[in-house]
N, C-alpha and C positions, 0 to 999 in steps of 0.2 A: 267694159260695161261700167257705168258710173254707179255710185252708191244708191241713188234714188231708185233706179231701175231694179237693183238687187233687193232693196227693201220692199218694193211693190210686189216682186215675185214671191218673197217670203210671206208677206201678208196674204196674198192670194192662195198660196199653198195652205196656210193655216186655216183660212176660212173654208176651204174645201174638205178639211179633215172631219171624220165623224166624232161626235161627242158621246161620252158614256156617263151614265148616272149612277151605276151600281159598282160597289167595290169588288163583288164576286158574282159570278154566274154559275149556277148549279147545272150540271149536265148529267142526265140520268143514263146509266149504262145498263143494258140488258144482256147479261152474260149468264151462262148456266151455273157458274160457281157463286156468283154474288148478284142475284136478281135485283136487290134493292140498293146496291152500292151507288154512290154518287161521287163524281170527281168535281173539283172546283177549279175554275180558271180565273186567275186574278186579272182584273182590268184596272188600269191606272185611273184614279180619280183625282189625285193631287197633280195639278198642272203648273203650280207656281212655287218658286223657292226664293228665300231671302237668306243670305249668308255672308259671313265675314271671312275673307281670304287673307291669310298671313303670308307675307312675301309673294311669290308667284307673279301674276300679271300686273298687279298694282304696286310692285316693288316692296314697300314696307307693309302694305295692307290695303284692302279695298272692301267696300260694302257693295254687294252685288244683288241684282234681281235677275232671276232666270225664268223664262216661260218655256214650258215643256210642251212641244207640239205633238209628239208621238213617242213611242217607245225608243226611238232612235235619234231624234233630232230635238235640240233645244237651242235657244238664243239667250245670251246674257248681256247685261249692261252693268258696268261697274263704275263706282265713283271712288276716286282716290286722288293722290298727287298727280297721277296720269289717268285720264279716262280710258276704259277698256270696253271693247265690243268683241264678242266671240260667238261662233257657231259651233256647238258641240255635237258630236256623233257618239252614241253609246250602244253597247251590246251587252245583253245579260238580263237577269231578273232584277231583284233589289240590289244585288252586288253587281256592279257593271264595270266594264272596260270603257274608258273615255278617251276620245281623240278630238281635238278642237283646233280650229284655225280662227284667227282674228286680227284685229288692229288695235294698236295702242297709240294714243296721241301724245306727243312730246312738244312742249312749247317751242323749243329751239330746234328740234330734230324733225318735226312734222309727224305724219302718220307712218308707223312702221309695222310690218307684219309680225305675228307671233304664232307659235304652235304649242299645244299642250297634249300630253299623253299621260294617262294615269288611271286611278281607281276612284270610283264613287259608290257610296251606299245611299240609295234613294228608294224609300219605301213606296208602295203603291198608294197608300192613303196618307193622310197627314202624319207628320212626325219629324224626328231628328234626321238631319241631312249631313253627310260628310264627304269630303273630297280630298285626295292626295294627288296633286298633279304638278309635276315640274313643267316649267314653260321655257321654250327655246326662243330667244330674242334675236331678231335680225335688225341691224342698224345701217349697214353699208360702210364703205371705206372711210367716209369723213366723220364718223361718229366719235364723240368724246367719252362714251361709256366704255367700261371695262369690267366684265364679270367673269365668273368661273368658266374655264374652257374657252376663253376668247382666242381668236386667231383669224387668219385670212386664208382664203382658198387661192388656187393658182389663177383664177379669173379676176382677182382684185377685190371682189366683194367679201365681206366678212360676216360670219355668224358670231356675234360677240359673246355668246355664251348662254347660260341657262340659270334659272333660279328655282329652287324648290318652292312648292306652294301647298298649303294645307287650309282647308275650309271647313267651317262648322256653321250650321244654320238650321232652318225650319222649312219643311216643305208642306204645302197646303193646297 
């Protein structure tokens, strides 16, 4: 499936998702022990993040914009020495486990896949945003890159290694 079709599928999914306007929804509970008690359920109102990533997918650093589509899926685009595009999957509340797959464009090497796994702090409303996500970089057997953990598999392709990544920014 080519990139244009994938992009259209993502946009269609985004347009079909419900939008929320309130940061909290109050739910009244009628129990014998606490008849006036209320529980609050947080709903995400912050759907955009802008942040600086040091090392990671952009190597020395990248400036990123991320659109959060739901509690579990977001897409980011980064500007750096090498352009970065990622789809992130997250689990948890404000403190989340993150796993992502994406593409990194190299002028001499072409487009190469990457994988991230890590931690993110992402508040429901606007505020400080933080990520700590190492990235695994795949280049193939003709690559000139050599990072930590580089090596080849028995099939001849190589996972050239990984880079730690740390991000700081603002979510709104």
